[in-house]
N, C-alpha and C positions, 0 to 999 in steps of 0.2 A: 189158260189165261182166265182170270176171274172175270165173271160176268156181273151184272147188276143184281142178280139173284144171289150170287155168292156174297157180294158186298152187303146185300140185304141181311142174309143169314149171319155173316161176321158182326154186322152192328147190332143185331139183334141179341147175339150170345154177350157182346162186350156190354152192352147197356143193362142187360139183365144182371150181368157179373157185378157192374157197377152199383146197380140198384141194391142187390144183395149184400154188397160190402156196406153201403150206407146204412141199411136197416141193423145189420149186426153191429155197427159202429154205435148206432143210436141207442141200442139196447145195452151194450156193454158201458158206454159213458155215463148213462145213469144210474148205474149200480154203485152204492157207496164204497164197496171194497175195491173198485178199480179207479177210484176218484184220484188217487196219487199218480196214476198212469196217465190218464187223459187230462189233468190239470197240474201237471208237475211244476210248470213255471211258475204258478201262484204259491205253491208250497215252498219253493225254493226262495221266494222272494218274502216269504212270511206273511203272506196276505190272505191265506185259506187254511181253515183247520179241517180236520178230518171228520166227516160225517159219521163215522162208525163209533164216535165216542157219546154219544147220546142217543136218546130214544129207545124204542122197545129193541128187544134182541134181533128180531127178524129184520127190523128196519135199519140195522147197522149194515147189513150185508144184500139186501134187495129192495129196491125201489118199488113201494106198492101203490104209488100214485100213477093209476092209469092214464090219467089225463096228460101226463109227460110223455107217454109213448104215442099219442097221437100227433104231436109235434115233431116228429122224429128228424125233420129237416130244418128245425128252427135254428139249427148252429150255423146255417148259410147267412141268413141276412145279419145275425149277431157277429159274424166275423167281419162283416162289413161296415159296422157300425162305429168302431174306434177310428177316430181321426188321425191322420198321419202324423202331426206333431206329436201326439200322445203316443202313437205307436213308436215314435223314435226314443222317446224317453222310457217306453216299456221294454222294448226288444234291442235298440240300438239302431244305427244307421245302416250297417251292413244288412241286417234284415230287411230294412224298408226297401233299400235300393235293390235288393234281391228281388223282392216283390214287384219293384217297377219293371224287371224285364219281361215279366208276364204282361204286366200292362202295355208295355212297349209292343210287345207281339200283337196285341189287340188293335192298338192305336195305328199299325202299320197295316195288317192284313185285313181289317174290317171295310175299310173303303177300297182296298184293292180287290177284295172278293165281290163286292158289289158293282164294281166296274167291269172286273172281267166277265162276270156272268151276264152283266147288261150288254156287253159289247162282243167279247170273244166268244162266248158259248154259241150264239146264233150265227156267227161267221164261221165258226168250226162245223157246226151241226149241218149246215145245209150244202153239203157235199157227199159224193159218193165214192172217194178215191178208195177207202179201205175195203169196200165191198167188191170194187173191180180188182184190187190187189188181191183179194182172198180166192178170187174165182182164177185169175190169170198166173198168179206167182205163188199160190199156196202159202199166204204170210198170216199168221194166226192173228186175229184181233178180236175184240168184244165191243158192245155198245158203249161202254165207257170210252173207248178210244176214239169213238165217232165225235165226242166233245172235245178232242185234242187237235193240236196243229198237224199231226199225223193225217188227218182226213182231208186237208188242203191239197189240192194237186200242184204238180210242179209247174213253175213259171208262172203261178197265180199272182194277180196283183193284189189278192187278200193279204198277202204278207204285209202289206204296209200298215195294215191294221195292228199286227203284231209289233211292228217297231215303234208305232206311235205309242201303243200301250206299255212297251219296254220303258220308252222315255218318261211316260207318266208315273210308273211305278217308281222308277229311279228317282225321279225329282221329289215324289212324295216321301220315299224312303228315307233320302238324305235330308229333307226338312225336319222329318219327325226325329230322326237321330240327332240332329244338330240342335234342336230346342231341348231333347232329353238329356243331352250333353252338358247344355249350359245350365239347366235346371238342377242336374246332380253336382255339378261343380260348384254352383252357389249353395247347395245343401250341405257339401262338404266343407266348405270355409265357414259358413255359419255353425256347423257341428262342432268343428275345432275351436272356434271363437268362443262358444258358450259350453264346451265340455268341462267337466270337472277336472280338478288336477289329477294327472296320472304319472307314474315314474318314468314312463316312456317319453314323456314330453321333454325331461330334463337329461336323456341319456343317450348315448351313442355307443354303438359296437365297434370296438376297435380290434382288428385282426391283423395278424402277420407282423406281431411285434419283433423286431429284429433281437437275436440273442446277444448277451453281453456276460462275459465272464465275471465281472464284478459285481454285478447286481443282479438281483432276482427280478422276475417280470413284474411283481408288483412294485418293487422299489423303481424300477426302469419306467414304467407306466407313469407313476406318480411324479418322477422328476421330469419327464417329458412335458406333461400337461402344466405343471407347474412353471416351467420355462416358456413355453409356448402359448400357454392360456393363463397367464398369472392372475388376471383379475377376475377369473369366470370358474376356474376349476374348483370342484367341491369335494368329490371322492370318488372312489372306483372299487370295483369288486373283480377280481382276477377270475377266470374260467379254469376250473379244475376238471380233470377226467375222472368222474365219479359214476361212470357207466356200471362197473362191476358192483360198486356200492349199492347204487340202484337196483341192480338185479337181485341183490341180496335183500333188500327192503321189501321188494316186491314178493320174493319168495316166502318171507316172514308174514306178510300179509295173507297169503294163500294158504299157510299152515294154520295162521290165526282163525281163519274162516272155517278151516276143518275142524278145528279144536271147539270153536264155538258151536258147530252142527253137532258133534258128538255129545258135548256137554248140554246141550239143550235136549237132545234126544234122550239122554240118560235121566235129566231131570223130569222128562215127561213119563219115562217108563223106567222107574227105578227097580227093575227085575234083576239085575247083575252087570257083570262086566261087558262092554261091547267090544267083540273081537274083530279085526280085520286083516286081510292078507295084504302083504307088502308088494304082491307081483303087479303085472300089467292089469289095470283097471280092477284090482282087487279080485281077480279070478284064481290066482295061485300064488304061492310064496308062503312064507313064514306067517303064522297067525301071532299077533300081539294085540295087547290092550290098547284101544284106539286113542283113550284119553292120555294113558302114560306115553305112548309113542309121539303123539304130536306136542305134548308137553317138552318132551326131551328134544325133539326136532327143533322147536322154538328157541329152547335155550341154547341149542348147539348154534342155531343161525344167529342169534343175538350177539354170541360171543364173536363170531365172524364177522358181523356187521362192526362191532366195536374195534375189532382188529383192523379191518379194512378201513375204517374211518380215520384211525390214527395214521395209516399209511399215506391215505390221501392228503392228510393235512400237513405231514411231516415229509412227505418224499417230494423234492423240486421237480422229479419228472412227471409228477402228476399235474402240475400246473402248465396249462397251455398257454401259447404265446397269442392271448386274447383277453379283453377285459370289457366290462361294462363301466364306462366313465360318464359320471354326472357331473352336471354344472349348476351354477347358481341360479341361471336364468334359462327360458326357452330360447331367447334370443341366442346366447352363447351356444345352446347345442345345436341349433339350425345352423350357425355358422360353422361349427366344427364338422357335422354330419355332411354338408354340401361343400367342402372345400378339400383341397389336397394338403396334407399335413407336411410333407417333405419332397425335396427334390427327386427322391427315388419313388415312382408311382406304384411299386409294389410293396412298399413297407408302411406301417402306420395307417392302414386303409380302415376309413370311418364310413358308417351307415347308421341310420337312425335305428336305435334298438327297439325290437318288438316289445310290446307289452308284456310284463311277466309271465301271463298266464298263456301267451301265444309263443312262448320260447320253447323250441323242441331241443331240449338239453343233450341228448346223446349225440347230436350232430355238431355240437360245439366242440367236441373232443376230437374231431377230425382234423388233421393238420391242413393248413390252407393250400400248401403245395400239392396236396393229393386231390383236391376238389377238380381239377382240370382232367386229370386221368380218370377219375370216377364218372364224370359227365360225359367224357368221349366213349366210356364203356357202355354206359347207359344208352347213348344215341345209337350206338350200333346194336344192342340188345333190342331197343324199340324198332329198329327198322325191320328186323327178321321177325320180331312178333307180329309187327303190322301186315307184312306180306305174307307170311306163313299162314296167317288166320284167314287167307282168301280161301282156302280149301273147305273148311266148314261152311263159309258164306255160300261158296258155289252149290254145297249140298242142299242148304237151305233153299236156294232158287230152285233146285230141281223139284222141291215139293211145291212150288207155286205154280208150276205149269204141268199140269197132269195130262192135258192135250198134247203138248210137245212130247213128254215122256211116251205115250201111247204111239205116237207116230214112229219112233225108234226101237220101242219096246212094247210089242203088242201082248206079250203074256201078262203085262200089268193091267190089262183092260178090266179084268174082273174087279179090280178095286174100286173103279169108278162107275160101276154099273148104277149103283144106287145115286140118285140125284142129291138127296140131302147129304151123304157122306162125301159126295163130291164137292159140295158147296162148303161143308166143314173144313175139309182138307185143304181146298183153295183160299177160303176167306179167312180163316182163323189160325190154321196150323203153321203155315209161314211164318207169321208174325211171333207166335209164342215160342216157336224154335229158335229164332234169331235172339230173342230176349233171353232164352236160356243159355246160348252160347256166350253171350256178354256178360252173365251174372257174376263171374269172378274177375272180370276185367279191371274194376276199380281198385280191387285189393292189390292186384299186379302192379298197376301203374303207381299206387301210393308207395310201395316198397320200393320201386325204382327211383322215385323223387327223393325217399329216406336215403337210399344209398349214395345219391348225388350230393348230399351235404347241406340242404337247405336248412336253415337255422331257427326258422319259425314255422308254425302249424300253417299260418296263411299262405306262406310261399310254397309250402308243400302242396296245399290243394290248388293253388294256382297252377303250379306246373303240372299236377297230374290231370287237372281239368284241359290245360292246353294240349296235352298228349292224348286224352280222351277224345277230344275235338278231332284231331288229326286223324285217329284211329277210325272214328264214325264217318269222316268225310271219305277215306280210302276204302274201307271195308263195307260199312253199312250203304254208303250212297254209291261211289264208284263201282265197286265191286258187285253190287245187287245190279245196277244198271248194265255194266258191261257183260258180266257172265249170264246174267239173266237174258239180255237181248241176243247174245250169241247162241244161248241154247234154245230159245224159244224159236228161232229162226234157222235151227240146225238143217232141216230139210232144204230150205232156201239157199243156205250156204253151200251145200254139197253139190247143188245142181245148178249153179250159175257161174258167170265167169267172175274172175277176181276183182275186175273193175267195178262189179255192181254191189260189193260187199259194203264199203261204205254208205252207200245209198241205203241198203237194207238196214243197216245200224241206226242211220238218221230216222227211219221211220219207227223202228222198234223202240227207241229211247223213251218216247213219251208213253209207251204203253207200259211201262213200268210203275206207274203213278198207282195201279191197281195194288201191286205189292206193298208201296208205302202207304196205302190208304188202310190196308189189313194192319200195318205194323204200327200205325197211329192209333187205330182203335184200340190194339192189345196193350200196347205201351203207355199211351196217353190219356186213354179213357179207363179202362179197366185196372191198369197199372197204378194210376194216381189214386184212384178210388180206393185201391187195396193198401196203399201206404198210410192211410189214415186210420186204418185198424191198429197199427204199431203191435202186431202180433209178438215180435220178438221181445220188445220191451215189456209188453204184458206178462208174457209167460215168465220171463226172467225175474220180474218183480215179485211175482207171487211164490216162485221157488225159493228166492232169497228170504221174503218175509216169513215163509214157512219154516225154513230150516237154519236161517244165520241170524236174524233180527232178533235183538235184545233190548235195545233202547230206540229212543226216537232219532238219535244220531245215526244209528244202524239202519233204520227205515229209509232216512232221507238219503243215505248213500246207496241203498238199494233201488232207489228210482234211477232209471237211465232214459231222460228225456230226449237225449240225442241233439243235433243241431242241424242247420240247414243242408249240410253235405254239399258245399260248392263244387267239389271235385266230381260228383257225380250229377248233381241237378243241372248246372250250367251248361255241361256240353250236351245233354239232352235237349235243352232249350235250343241251343244253337243249330242242333240237327234239324229242328223244325222250322227255324228261320230258314235255312239252307233249302229244305224241301219246299216251303212256302214260295220263296224267291224264285227258284227254279223253275217251278210248275205253275207260278202264277200266269206267265204268257203263253204256255205250252198246254196244260191241263189244269183249267180253273176247278174242275170237278174237286179237287184234293183240298182246296182253300176251305171250305166249311168244316172239314174235319180237324183242321188245325185251328180254327177258331174256337171250337167246342172244347180242344185241349187246354189253350190259353186260358179260357175263361174259367172251366173247371179246375185247373191247376191254380189259378190266382186265388179263388175263394178257399180251397182246401190248405194252401200254403199259409194264407193268411190265418185262419183258424189255428193251424199248428203253431205259428211264431207267436200268437197271442197267449195260447194256453199250454203249449207243450215244450217247444225247442228252447234250450238255453244254449244260447251261442258261446263257443270256446273262446272267441276273441272278437275284438273291434279293431278293425281296419280303416274306418270311415270311409268305405266304399273304395278303397283302393283298387278295387279289381275292375272297376268300371271301364278304364281304357282298353282292357282285353275283351270285354263284352263288345264294346263299340267296334273294334277292330275286327272281330269275327264276324259281325254283321256285314261289315263293309266287305270282307272276303266273300261272304256268300253272296253279296250283290253282284260283285264282279265274276264270280263263277257262274252265275246265271246268266250274266250278258255274254261271256264267252260261249257256254253251250248254247244258247240262243243264236249266236252267229254261226256256229259249227252246224246246227240243225238247219238253219236257213241256207247254209251252203250247199247241203245234200239235197235241197229242194230246188236247186238252181235259180234262186231268187238274186240273180247277179245284180240288178237294180237297185234292190232294197236292202242287201246285206251290207254293203258300205257304210250305209248311215248308222250303223251300230258301233262302228269303230270308236266313234267320239265317246260313247258311253264309258267305257273302262277308263279312258283319259280323264273325263271329268270327274268320275267316281275318285280316282286316285288324287286330282287336285283337292276335292272335298276332304278327303282323309287327311291330306298334308294341312289344310287349313284348321280343321279340328285339333289335330295333334298339336299344331303350333299355339292355336288359341285357348284350349281348355286342358291339355293333357299336364300342363307344368302344374297346375292345382292339384293333382294327384301324385306327382313326382317330387315336387319341392314344397318346403313350406315357407311362406313368404316371411321375410324378416319384419315386415311391417305389422303383420298379425301377431307375430311373437312378442315383438316390443309392446304391442298394445296390451296384450294378454297380460304380460309381465308387470306392466305399469298398474293396471287394474288389481291384479292380486297383491302387489306391495301396498297400495292404498287399503285394501279391505283387510289384510292380514300382515300387518307390519311386523310383528313377532313370530312368525312362522319359523318354526325349526325345520327348515328344509332337509338339513343334513340328517337329522334323526328320521325324517320322512323317506330318504332315499337310500339310507346306509345298507338296509337289509333287503332292500327290493328285490335285487337282483342275486341273492344267495341260493345256491342250488336247492331245491326242495328236500334233497335228503339231509340237508344239515339243518333244516328248520324244526326237526323234533316233531314231525307230525302236525304242524300248523298248516292251516290252510293257505296255500300259495295263491289263491286267486286274490287279486287286489280289487277290493270294493273302491267304490267313489270316494267313501269318507275315511279310506285309510290314512292314519297318520293324525287324525283329528285329535287324539289324545296326546299327541307329542308337540302341542304348541308350546312355545316357550321362547324366551329370550335367546336369541342365537349369538354366542359370544364371539367378538371380532378379533380373536386371538391370532397372533403371528404363528406361522407353521414353519419350522426350520426343519429341513430333512438333510440328515447327515448322508454323506455318501461314501462308500470304499474306493471310489475311483482316485488314482493319484494323480497330481498336477502334471501336465505336460506344457509348462509354460515356453520351454526352448525347443520343443520337438514338434515338426510338423506331421505328426502320425495320423493316420485315418481315425477319426472319432468312433467310438464304439456305440455311440447312439445314432448318428447320422449316417454313418458307413461311408463319409465322403473325407477327403483328405483336407486339412487345414491350409489355407494358403500360407505361402512361406512369409515369415515376418522380416521385414527390412529393419529389424532393430538389433541392438546389441547393448551388453552391459546394463545400465541402470534403466534405460528404455524397455528393455525386454521385462525387467523386474515390475515395473509399472504396468505393462500390459497384462502380466501374469496376475499382479494383484487386481488389476480392473476387472480381469475375468472372475476372479475370486469375490470381488465385490458385487458384480451384478448377478453372479449365480446365488449368492446369499440373499441378495434383495428380491430375486425371482422366485427364490424357494420360500418366501414369506408370502403371507396372504396379501398384502398391499405394498407397493413401492411408496412408501411415506417419505415425505420431504425431510423429516428430521433424520432419517437414516441415511439418505443421500448427503446431508451436510455433515454427518460424522464420517462418513466415508471420505468424504473430500478432504476433511481435516486431517486424516491419516494419511492420505496422498501427499499433502502438502508436508507433513512430517518427514515422509520418505526421501524428499529431495536433500533435507537437511540432515538426516541420519543415514550414512551409507550402510550402517549395519543391521538396519531395520529389514527383517525378511518378512513378507508376508504369510499368512496361514494358508496350508493345503487342505484346510477342513471342508471347504465346499467349492471347489474348483469344478467348472463345467464349461470348457472352451467350445464344445458343441453349440452353445448357445449363442455364440458371437456371430 
């Protein structure tokens, strides 16, 4: 059991580590040759030039201004200077709202910490329950536990204080959550209204297109939307399975990097041929000329790419039953994305298309019918991953309780004879060991999310974040409390009657606050401070800059600014929300450590977002409902655990008053879900129409089709062009959009007299109560309206001509209508 001394040693180690990290960061960021690493965002925006290009030779690499080193922490106030509206323009709404999660933690826990320390700490401290328990029942405890609810005796009226505080904490948390939800919902709507034109505003992703023997997927998609959205459909791009082609392109890129490396090496040391071995890691195998070998491999791969590209373009099996369909207005795209297209709810499924840089192209090649099976398999795999991980968690807990180990294993006593080593082991080692166990978890969860088939990077990160949160709750929180409590009280467990075990666990659960305090200091203090160094991007940039970079474009590609990492950062924040809300009425000692984490992380990530991170996508804060829901879940968990804890304390009169808290919290969540969540799920048609109207007034000659036609082409078909969509994309494509008629020929044969199932809708046509000339008229009407709908506009002059042809049919019994454009499924 960690004592105040152990916590103090751990705090000293972590504070010293954080300070060292900040000093190293201050020195590294001031050196000109690191400028592209620590200010990469400004280089990508073209707003910063390299300081290594001018001045004396030494000053190009080393900053000789010693006054700059004296202000090594000046980056902190500078990170807070940029106002929020400017930060949204600079980094996007996703980044700003992500920062507001840390700010939300400060707003929730700062008043709670003050109230808890002012009211609950004196109530808990002025008792001697744990001292008596330690003497009579051999229960392990420390001075820190005397600040917790465990120090209050059973049947005490003091539990009313904790219940009142639980209500106060819940009301304050819900109030702050509601105001924040309202603020961010308004920020999202304002951002969408003022956002520059983007392809995803006009585009929907259509999946599970039903097969048709007479038409290709492209023709089928075009016909369907010309029929069902005749006045709004603009263009489409079918999805193809180009995964193998993408692998070949990536292989060629790696080979080109090796060729560039050896050519650069040869140009610098022109001493002779460079020989390499073809075996594993170049340790054995045939010796060949490096430049000739990689040149030949690139030529070979280029031929394979050309062949595969030809196969993808010409092979119908490479075309997936999915497409990106673009419309003339945002209003039309919103209608299509938010409505059911056919009576069969499993076909022609539409959803908002992710922005082009957010698309995860490999998963678009997964058949829609396989997604359910894949997700079921991943649910099962995640279940086993979560619960099998309890074993190493239990091992970590064994490191946290040296006294408990000594009680059952006296031969280990020699390890803890030195008091300083004992403090280091109990106050620092458990937290760092748990963090090391979790280091590979985000990569595993991201692989599982990709296997499930999500089609955008943002959805992949949100799914991975959700599972990371569940994993943290089960393994880091529940497993740490349960296994730690059982192990710490092992002696008491073995020497008491079974009906006393729940009571012992109820006393021991608050005692795990000491372990979580050490974990917060390791992960939330030193861990956050260490992230600002960006050691991996720093090392990789200098390696690439030394061995691969030839041009300024190569140097720009060598920069790896990274991004926020929502799939790893947000679950960690939620763990701290959970710990803070659970332990606020139980062990307020933990709250100051959480406040330091939120403050430090807010400043650090604000600096990184301003200067370094280059966000991969922009979802306009679509993740906020998940954040809100997890904070609500943490609040309810804290309420349930407090009820259980008071139950073990026999607070029979007080505990029932807590039952209303989860009910009220659920009601509050349902209110927020109905009031604010629609702004994050659906796009209001009114907003879409207003934006369309403004754009048509400002740019009446916009060539929207030229802007959208190649927006969702697979990156491997773009000939190496940058697939990231800038805000000003397509500004050079303005021009007069000709309102020409689009006539789409079809291979489908007429079925005027056959009530067979339509190959488009999959439903049977109703039987036709016509015969003779009436059936001919109905078939001709079908062809007329199919022809009309396959044009851009159903113009009045065209309808009049069709009507005159129909009139001639009554007087000319030998007139047979054309079968060129019959589409009975549209009727």
